[in-house]
N, C-alpha and C positions, 0 to 999 in steps of 0.2 A: 208415330207413325202408329204403330202397331201397340194396341194398348194407352193410344190418345187420343186418335180420330176414330179407332173401332175398337171394339173387342178380340184381338185375335190371340194375345200371346196364350193365351190357352191349346189354341189349335197349334199353335206350334210346337209346343211343347208335347199335344198328345200324339202330331203328326212323327214329329222326331220320335219318339218312343216308339211308334208301331214302328217305321221304317227299320230302324235301328234293331229291333226285335224281329227282323225280319232277317236282318243279318246275324244274325246269332248275340247280338251286342244288347245290352242292360243296362239303359240309363235309367239315373236315380229321381227322385222331386227332385233332391239337391242339382244334380248335373242341369239339368231344365233352369232350372230357378236361376241360377247359379252364372248363365249362357246369356240371359234375360237382353237383349239390346246389340246383341254381337252378331255379323255376320253369321250366317251357316257354313259360306264355305269355306271360315276359317277353322270351324267347329268339328267338321267334319274328318276331316285326318287329324286332328286330337282322338276323336274318337274311336275311330275304325284302328287306332293301334291296340284295341283290346278283345279284336274278332279273333272265331278260334282259326286255326291254323287252313288254311288253303282258301280262305278270303269268298268273296261270292261274285266275284267275275265284272262290277259292277266300276268304274270309272267315280270319281269323288265329286266329278260332274252331275254324272247321274241319281245319284244316291239325293243329289242336290235338290237337283230337278222333280224327283218324284216327293220330295217333302215336301217343297215347295207349291205343286201339283194338287196335294190333300190341303191348303191353304187358300190357293186360288181360287179351287173348288166351294171350299166354304166360304168364302169371298161372297161370290156370283149368287150363290143359294139362299143364304143367308146371314151375310153379314149387316148391322145395323150401326149409327156413330153412336158415338161415348155418350154422357149426358154429356151438355152442355156446348159440343161440339157446332152442333148448329150457328144458337146465339150468338158461340165469340167468332168467328167465324164470319159473321153478316157486323158484328161491331168491329171487328177488323177493316172489313171493309169500306163500310160508312165511314171510319177515319182513314182514310186514304193508306193503310198501310199495306206496302207491296208481301205477299207470303210468298213461298215455299216448303218441300218436302226435304228432308235431310233423314233418312232413313236407312236402317242395317239391311232393308227387304232388296229383290231383286223389283229392277224395274218398272217390269210386266205382273207385280203385285203391287205395287205402289199405281199404275195405271189400272187396277182392276178395282181397287180401292177407292181411286178418286172416281173414275163410270160407276160404280155402283153407289157413292154418295153423294154424286152429284156436286164433284168438286173440280168442272172445267176450269174453274176461273183459276187455279193454283197450275200454272205452265212451268213455272221451276220444279222440275221433281229432281232431286239428286238422290242417289245408293252408294250406300257406300262400299256394294259390291265393285264399283270402276274406281277404285281410290285404290293407292297405296297400302292402308293401314284401315281396319273397320271400326267405331267405337268399342274401344274407347278412346284414343287417336282422334285428335281434334280435325282429320281431314275433308270427309265429307262437310262437315259442317263450313270451312273455310271457303269449299268449294261452291255450297251455296249462298255464299255471301258475296264473291266474288262475281256469278252467276245473275247474282241482282245487281252487282253495281254497285255494294253498300258496304262499308267497314265493318268486318266482325262485330268491331266494339259498340256498332252503330245497331245491332239485331237482339231481337226476344226469341229466345230457344221454351219452346213447350217441350217437357219431356216427362217421358212416367218410368223407364228404367237407370238406376243406378249406373250402367253403360253410357248411357245416352246421357246424364248432369256430369259425367267426368269430358265428355266426349265436349260440351258445350262452353264449357268451365275453363280447359286448354284451351281453346276456339279464342275464349276472349267474348265470350258473349255474356249478357244477363242471362237467367234461368227460372223460369218457374216449372216451377217440379207439381207431376201429380204422381204421389205413388201407388205401383201396382202391390196392393192389400200384401201379397205374398211377402213383397220384399218391403214393408213398411219400415223395417230396424233399419235399412243397411244406413251406413253411418254420411254414405259418402252423400244419401238426399241434402245434406247440411251443408254441401256445395252452393246450391242452388240458392238464388235471392230471394225466394219467396215457395212456400210450400202449400200445394191448396186439394182439398179432397175430392175436387172434381173441375173442370171448364168452366162449370156454371158458377161456380163464386168467384171467374177472372172478370168482374166491371169495371166501369171506366176508373173508378178509386185505386184500385190495383195496379192496374196500369200507371197511371198519377203517379204513386209511390216510386212504383220503377223507372220514371224518364219516360216511359215513353210517351205519352201527351203533351204537348207541349202549353 
């Protein structure tokens, strides 16, 4: 979702950097980029080990809420679909393909994005924060396939992050990657079945090559 349907990856990075700065912790650009696609709840305890003595008194959940609050506020005020998203979803719906969101973001952000972009038709919404393991583990994709009532091998994942591509492939899904420009050199994108510049390039010919269209 983040970085594929809506351009929130830069917002996640700035929100994380700002909240952690308030805790006396400086996150580098590499820290933030390497964590793209991972659930924030898994990152917070790791990053908090760098905190100065004394701590902030905030729990990990409270820190997560501060970060997510900033991202949700941005989505509600300024969120716009990424290039090709509206046309791609319309194409899937015309073809009768069922859709699910399998995101590392919490459910309240998933719902905020769907409301902002008018994606009411996507009823299966899965958060990796409800799983034992977040991306790059396959758990959230396996849950999404289960809730769709389809075998994972019969699903196609659309991903923008290396962690997401690794998650989809570990679950046995075919995968289209639309790389984050700041991460385009990551070798994990090579695991994808197809790499595109944007969802605007995902046409019927591409779907046919992936075996999605009969």
